[in-house]
Structure formats: structure tokens, C-alpha cells
FIZADREN-126896 format. One record per atom (N, C-alpha, C): atom name; residue number from 0; x, y, z. Coordinates in nm, 3 decimals, decimal comma. Layout:
# FIZADREN-126896
CA; NUM; X; Y; Z
...
//
This chain:
# FIZADREN-126896
N; 0; 17,422; 3,681; -4,865
CA; 0; 17,321; 3,686; -4,824
C; 0; 17,241; 3,832; -4,914
N; 1; 17,110; 3,816; -4,934
CA; 1; 17,058; 3,927; -4,965
C; 1; 16,955; 4,002; -4,905
N; 2; 16,966; 4,118; -4,863
CA; 2; 16,874; 4,200; -4,753
C; 2; 16,773; 4,267; -4,839
N; 3; 16,655; 4,293; -4,763
CA; 3; 16,607; 4,337; -4,845
C; 3; 16,491; 4,460; -4,691
N; 4; 16,444; 4,547; -4,754
CA; 4; 16,413; 4,667; -4,656
C; 4; 16,269; 4,624; -4,677
N; 5; 16,194; 4,650; -4,550
CA; 5; 16,087; 4,648; -4,524
C; 5; 15,984; 4,713; -4,614
N; 6; 16,003; 4,846; -4,659
CA; 6; 15,949; 4,853; -4,809
C; 6; 15,932; 4,732; -4,967
N; 7; 16,100; 4,729; -4,934
CA; 7; 16,079; 4,617; -5,031
C; 7; 16,027; 4,516; -5,065
N; 8; 15,973; 4,472; -4,914
CA; 8; 15,920; 4,332; -4,845
C; 8; 15,781; 4,326; -4,891
N; 9; 15,734; 4,434; -4,840
CA; 9; 15,593; 4,504; -4,842
C; 9; 15,564; 4,501; -4,996
N; 10; 15,636; 4,580; -5,087
CA; 10; 15,615; 4,588; -5,197
C; 10; 15,585; 4,434; -5,296
N; 11; 15,689; 4,347; -5,261
CA; 11; 15,679; 4,211; -5,292
C; 11; 15,575; 4,161; -5,289
N; 12; 15,495; 4,165; -5,158
CA; 12; 15,362; 4,121; -5,103
C; 12; 15,279; 4,125; -5,165
N; 13; 15,285; 4,307; -5,184
CA; 13; 15,165; 4,355; -5,261
C; 13; 15,181; 4,265; -5,336
N; 14; 15,208; 4,319; -5,485
CA; 14; 15,270; 4,221; -5,611
C; 14; 15,182; 4,082; -5,562
N; 15; 15,239; 4,017; -5,519
CA; 15; 15,192; 3,847; -5,462
C; 15; 15,065; 3,867; -5,434
N; 16; 15,004; 3,941; -5,328
CA; 16; 14,891; 3,929; -5,285
C; 16; 14,776; 3,986; -5,439
N; 17; 14,818; 4,087; -5,431
CA; 17; 14,731; 4,156; -5,585
C; 17; 14,698; 4,083; -5,690
N; 18; 14,803; 3,958; -5,734
CA; 18; 14,771; 3,833; -5,830
C; 18; 14,708; 3,777; -5,800
N; 19; 14,676; 3,725; -5,631
CA; 19; 14,563; 3,628; -5,592
C; 19; 14,424; 3,681; -5,541
N; 20; 14,425; 3,819; -5,500
CA; 20; 14,328; 3,819; -5,414
C; 20; 14,243; 3,833; -5,523
N; 21; 14,073; 3,809; -5,524
CA; 21; 13,954; 3,818; -5,632
C; 21; 13,909; 3,861; -5,550
N; 22; 13,851; 3,916; -5,394
CA; 22; 13,758; 3,963; -5,289
C; 22; 13,836; 4,116; -5,248
N; 23; 13,781; 4,217; -5,246
CA; 23; 13,785; 4,339; -5,169
C; 23; 13,787; 4,344; -5,034
N; 24; 13,903; 4,373; -4,957
CA; 24; 13,876; 4,378; -4,810
C; 24; 13,775; 4,515; -4,758
N; 25; 13,736; 4,548; -4,642
CA; 25; 13,651; 4,625; -4,602
C; 25; 13,686; 4,740; -4,644
N; 26; 13,829; 4,773; -4,585
CA; 26; 13,867; 4,936; -4,622
C; 26; 13,862; 4,925; -4,778
N; 27; 13,894; 4,859; -4,889
CA; 27; 13,895; 4,915; -5,011
C; 27; 13,782; 4,918; -5,096
N; 28; 13,637; 4,820; -5,007
CA; 28; 13,507; 4,869; -5,032
C; 28; 13,480; 4,976; -5,009
N; 29; 13,497; 4,991; -4,844
CA; 29; 13,476; 5,164; -4,812
C; 29; 13,513; 5,278; -4,925
N; 30; 13,658; 5,214; -4,949
CA; 30; 13,706; 5,346; -5,035
C; 30; 13,657; 5,366; -5,191
N; 31; 13,613; 5,235; -5,200
CA; 31; 13,551; 5,236; -5,373
C; 31; 13,381; 5,294; -5,356
N; 32; 13,295; 5,267; -5,253
CA; 32; 13,191; 5,340; -5,234
C; 32; 13,214; 5,496; -5,173
N; 33; 13,325; 5,562; -5,166
CA; 33; 13,339; 5,689; -5,083
C; 33; 13,302; 5,774; -5,215
N; 34; 13,291; 5,923; -5,186
CA; 34; 13,220; 5,981; -5,250
C; 34; 13,358; 6,094; -5,320
N; 35; 13,495; 6,051; -5,278
CA; 35; 13,569; 6,119; -5,293
C; 35; 13,626; 6,158; -5,460
N; 36; 13,659; 6,282; -5,481
CA; 36; 13,704; 6,306; -5,608
C; 36; 13,834; 6,183; -5,676
N; 37; 13,938; 6,127; -5,563
CA; 37; 14,040; 6,069; -5,652
C; 37; 14,042; 5,910; -5,608
N; 38; 13,906; 5,886; -5,625
CA; 38; 13,920; 5,744; -5,607
C; 38; 13,895; 5,679; -5,718
N; 39; 13,985; 5,532; -5,685
CA; 39; 14,009; 5,433; -5,820
C; 39; 14,059; 5,299; -5,733
N; 40; 14,071; 5,226; -5,819
CA; 40; 14,061; 5,066; -5,803
C; 40; 14,191; 5,086; -5,747
N; 41; 14,275; 5,135; -5,828
CA; 41; 14,434; 5,110; -5,795
C; 41; 14,457; 5,168; -5,652
N; 42; 14,384; 5,277; -5,598
CA; 42; 14,448; 5,336; -5,462
C; 42; 14,427; 5,270; -5,377
N; 43; 14,249; 5,213; -5,414
CA; 43; 14,134; 5,156; -5,264
C; 43; 14,213; 5,012; -5,308
N; 44; 14,252; 4,955; -5,379
CA; 44; 14,346; 4,823; -5,340
C; 44; 14,442; 4,869; -5,280
N; 45; 14,526; 4,962; -5,342
CA; 45; 14,691; 4,962; -5,236
C; 45; 14,658; 5,023; -5,087
N; 46; 14,567; 5,067; -5,088
CA; 46; 14,554; 5,105; -4,917
C; 46; 14,489; 5,011; -4,816
N; 47; 14,408; 4,910; -4,931
CA; 47; 14,367; 4,735; -4,875
C; 47; 14,488; 4,668; -4,827
N; 48; 14,599; 4,656; -4,946
CA; 48; 14,721; 4,603; -4,925
C; 48; 14,763; 4,678; -4,802
N; 49; 14,794; 4,785; -4,788
CA; 49; 14,888; 4,836; -4,694
C; 49; 14,847; 4,762; -4,567
N; 50; 14,633; 4,789; -4,538
CA; 50; 14,587; 4,746; -4,409
C; 50; 14,613; 4,598; -4,380
N; 51; 14,618; 4,520; -4,521
CA; 51; 14,642; 4,367; -4,473
C; 51; 14,738; 4,350; -4,405
N; 52; 14,822; 4,438; -4,401
CA; 52; 14,968; 4,382; -4,342
C; 52; 15,006; 4,463; -4,214
N; 53; 14,871; 4,538; -4,208
CA; 53; 14,916; 4,640; -4,057
C; 53; 14,843; 4,676; -3,957
N; 54; 14,693; 4,617; -4,016
CA; 54; 14,572; 4,577; -3,899
C; 54; 14,496; 4,444; -3,910
N; 55; 14,474; 4,470; -3,788
CA; 55; 14,368; 4,304; -3,803
C; 55; 14,251; 4,337; -3,866
N; 56; 14,179; 4,257; -3,892
CA; 56; 13,991; 4,265; -3,904
C; 56; 13,953; 4,336; -3,874
N; 57; 13,946; 4,311; -3,736
CA; 57; 13,880; 4,427; -3,571
C; 57; 13,880; 4,550; -3,662
N; 58; 14,040; 4,610; -3,677
CA; 58; 14,066; 4,749; -3,660
C; 58; 14,045; 4,783; -3,834
N; 59; 14,055; 4,723; -3,913
CA; 59; 14,028; 4,699; -4,041
C; 59; 13,856; 4,790; -4,099
N; 60; 13,779; 4,703; -4,025
CA; 60; 13,641; 4,717; -4,010
C; 60; 13,586; 4,829; -3,936
N; 61; 13,675; 4,894; -3,837
CA; 61; 13,620; 5,003; -3,775
C; 61; 13,687; 5,135; -3,872
N; 62; 13,814; 5,117; -3,937
CA; 62; 13,916; 5,224; -4,062
C; 62; 13,826; 5,235; -4,129
N; 63; 13,737; 5,117; -4,165
CA; 63; 13,628; 5,153; -4,324
C; 63; 13,556; 5,223; -4,273
N; 64; 13,477; 5,242; -4,170
CA; 64; 13,363; 5,365; -4,093
C; 64; 13,404; 5,462; -4,144
N; 65; 13,556; 5,517; -4,105
CA; 65; 13,565; 5,641; -4,111
C; 65; 13,607; 5,707; -4,269
N; 66; 13,551; 5,599; -4,405
CA; 66; 13,531; 5,658; -4,519
C; 66; 13,377; 5,718; -4,503
N; 67; 13,312; 5,651; -4,455
CA; 67; 13,180; 5,697; -4,474
C; 67; 13,125; 5,847; -4,383
N; 68; 13,204; 5,802; -4,281
CA; 68; 13,193; 5,867; -4,142
C; 68; 13,290; 5,918; -4,096
N; 69; 13,341; 6,062; -4,158
CA; 69; 13,490; 6,075; -4,111
C; 69; 13,488; 6,109; -3,973
N; 70; 13,384; 6,140; -3,913
CA; 70; 13,336; 6,214; -3,766
C; 70; 13,387; 6,094; -3,697
N; 71; 13,341; 5,979; -3,722
CA; 71; 13,407; 5,859; -3,616
C; 71; 13,600; 5,857; -3,616
N; 72; 13,634; 5,885; -3,706
CA; 72; 13,769; 5,912; -3,696
C; 72; 13,825; 6,011; -3,577
N; 73; 13,800; 6,123; -3,576
CA; 73; 13,753; 6,222; -3,471
C; 73; 13,740; 6,185; -3,314
N; 74; 13,611; 6,050; -3,300
CA; 74; 13,542; 6,075; -3,179
C; 74; 13,686; 5,916; -3,150
N; 75; 13,687; 5,853; -3,219
CA; 75; 13,846; 5,771; -3,181
C; 75; 13,956; 5,818; -3,160
N; 76; 14,027; 5,919; -3,181
CA; 76; 14,101; 5,980; -3,189
C; 76; 14,124; 6,079; -3,062
N; 77; 13,999; 6,132; -3,021
CA; 77; 13,935; 6,159; -2,906
C; 77; 13,902; 6,104; -2,766
N; 78; 13,859; 5,945; -2,776
CA; 78; 13,886; 5,845; -2,656
C; 78; 13,999; 5,846; -2,637
N; 79; 14,033; 5,837; -2,516
CA; 79; 14,093; 5,818; -2,384
C; 79; 14,124; 5,678; -2,319
N; 80; 14,083; 5,615; -2,375
CA; 80; 14,107; 5,493; -2,308
C; 80; 14,199; 5,387; -2,355
N; 81; 14,273; 5,294; -2,267
CA; 81; 14,391; 5,250; -2,312
C; 81; 14,417; 5,192; -2,492
N; 82; 14,306; 5,172; -2,488
CA; 82; 14,268; 5,043; -2,590
C; 82; 14,248; 5,132; -2,714
N; 83; 14,176; 5,255; -2,683
CA; 83; 14,176; 5,362; -2,780
C; 83; 14,315; 5,400; -2,837
N; 84; 14,359; 5,444; -2,743
CA; 84; 14,519; 5,494; -2,759
C; 84; 14,604; 5,436; -2,854
N; 85; 14,601; 5,264; -2,824
CA; 85; 14,675; 5,195; -2,892
C; 85; 14,645; 5,149; -3,008
N; 86; 14,478; 5,167; -3,065
CA; 86; 14,432; 5,186; -3,176
C; 86; 14,491; 5,269; -3,278
N; 87; 14,463; 5,400; -3,180
CA; 87; 14,451; 5,541; -3,287
C; 87; 14,636; 5,532; -3,326
N; 88; 14,739; 5,468; -3,244
CA; 88; 14,879; 5,431; -3,292
C; 88; 14,887; 5,362; -3,421
N; 89; 14,798; 5,248; -3,394
CA; 89; 14,790; 5,205; -3,510
C; 89; 14,751; 5,228; -3,648
N; 90; 14,663; 5,318; -3,643
CA; 90; 14,564; 5,364; -3,742
C; 90; 14,657; 5,469; -3,801
N; 91; 14,724; 5,578; -3,720
CA; 91; 14,845; 5,630; -3,749
C; 91; 14,952; 5,610; -3,793
N; 92; 14,996; 5,499; -3,794
CA; 92; 15,102; 5,379; -3,861
C; 92; 15,049; 5,365; -4,019
N; 93; 14,940; 5,296; -4,003
CA; 93; 14,859; 5,206; -4,149
C; 93; 14,885; 5,368; -4,211
N; 94; 14,803; 5,466; -4,156
CA; 94; 14,816; 5,592; -4,264
C; 94; 14,950; 5,638; -4,316
N; 95; 15,037; 5,659; -4,197
CA; 95; 15,171; 5,702; -4,266
C; 95; 15,219; 5,591; -4,393
N; 96; 15,198; 5,462; -4,338
CA; 96; 15,252; 5,329; -4,472
C; 96; 15,191; 5,350; -4,616
N; 97; 15,036; 5,420; -4,586
CA; 97; 14,958; 5,384; -4,687
C; 97; 14,966; 5,509; -4,766
N; 98; 15,027; 5,618; -4,692
CA; 98; 15,025; 5,751; -4,800
C; 98; 15,168; 5,683; -4,826
N; 99; 15,259; 5,667; -4,801
CA; 99; 15,416; 5,629; -4,852
C; 99; 15,387; 5,536; -4,938
N; 100; 15,332; 5,415; -4,930
CA; 100; 15,335; 5,307; -5,050
C; 100; 15,228; 5,376; -5,197
N; 101; 15,132; 5,437; -5,153
CA; 101; 14,999; 5,440; -5,244
C; 101; 15,004; 5,584; -5,277
N; 102; 15,066; 5,675; -5,240
CA; 102; 15,116; 5,815; -5,314
C; 102; 15,079; 5,804; -5,474
N; 103; 15,122; 5,749; -5,552
CA; 103; 15,132; 5,709; -5,680
C; 103; 15,008; 5,658; -5,719
N; 104; 14,955; 5,607; -5,649
CA; 104; 14,851; 5,526; -5,695
C; 104; 14,698; 5,621; -5,703
N; 105; 14,716; 5,768; -5,667
CA; 105; 14,639; 5,870; -5,641
C; 105; 14,500; 5,807; -5,535
N; 106; 14,563; 5,785; -5,432
CA; 106; 14,497; 5,767; -5,305
C; 106; 14,460; 5,835; -5,198
N; 107; 14,303; 5,814; -5,196
CA; 107; 14,261; 5,929; -5,131
C; 107; 14,328; 5,916; -4,942
N; 108; 14,325; 6,001; -4,894
CA; 108; 14,365; 5,961; -4,749
C; 108; 14,270; 5,877; -4,673
N; 109; 14,327; 5,763; -4,639
CA; 109; 14,190; 5,669; -4,520
C; 109; 14,202; 5,747; -4,435
//
């Protein structure tokens, strides 16, 4: 039996998704519109790919807002409701995974 690590599975899924996806998700769109120096299609696409596997659509829309207004991220981090804390945990996990998988694509941090 062949065993694949989570990283290998995600890499295979990104390749498959990249070959069939014609529209950009909310994070990719926000990333491409951002004024960050390291913006590239490859980096933004990679970040969106990680988001597609780690965040629900609602969370993706929220994270997309962080590119335009980083203060929103600070407000989300500082919020102390249970759902806010759960979101922040998901966001941190997404950010860590995006950093690992997308670092070779010169990805700006989400």
C-alpha cells in the first residue's frame, strides 16, 4: 500500500486543481490586487490553493479583506468571542501551511 503524507496529498491536489481552475478565489483576487512588492500570479494562486483546502468560503472572504486592510487582521486577532478564537486558530493554521507550501513562489504573507 502506498502511503502519502499530508504534504504530498496537498501538492497533488494543488496540481490537479491548478490544471482545471479557471477563476480566482477571493484570496487570490485580493492578493493580486494588493500593493505588495512580492505579488505574483504563482504566489497568489498557491495561497488560494491552500485556502481552498483549509478554509471555508466565509473564512476565505474574511481573510481576503486582510490584504486590503491589515488592521482587520489585528481586530480579528484581538476579538475574544469563541467563534473569533476558532477563526483565528483556523487562520493561523492556514497561514502556516501557506508559508510552507508557497514559500518557493515568493508568496506575500496572507
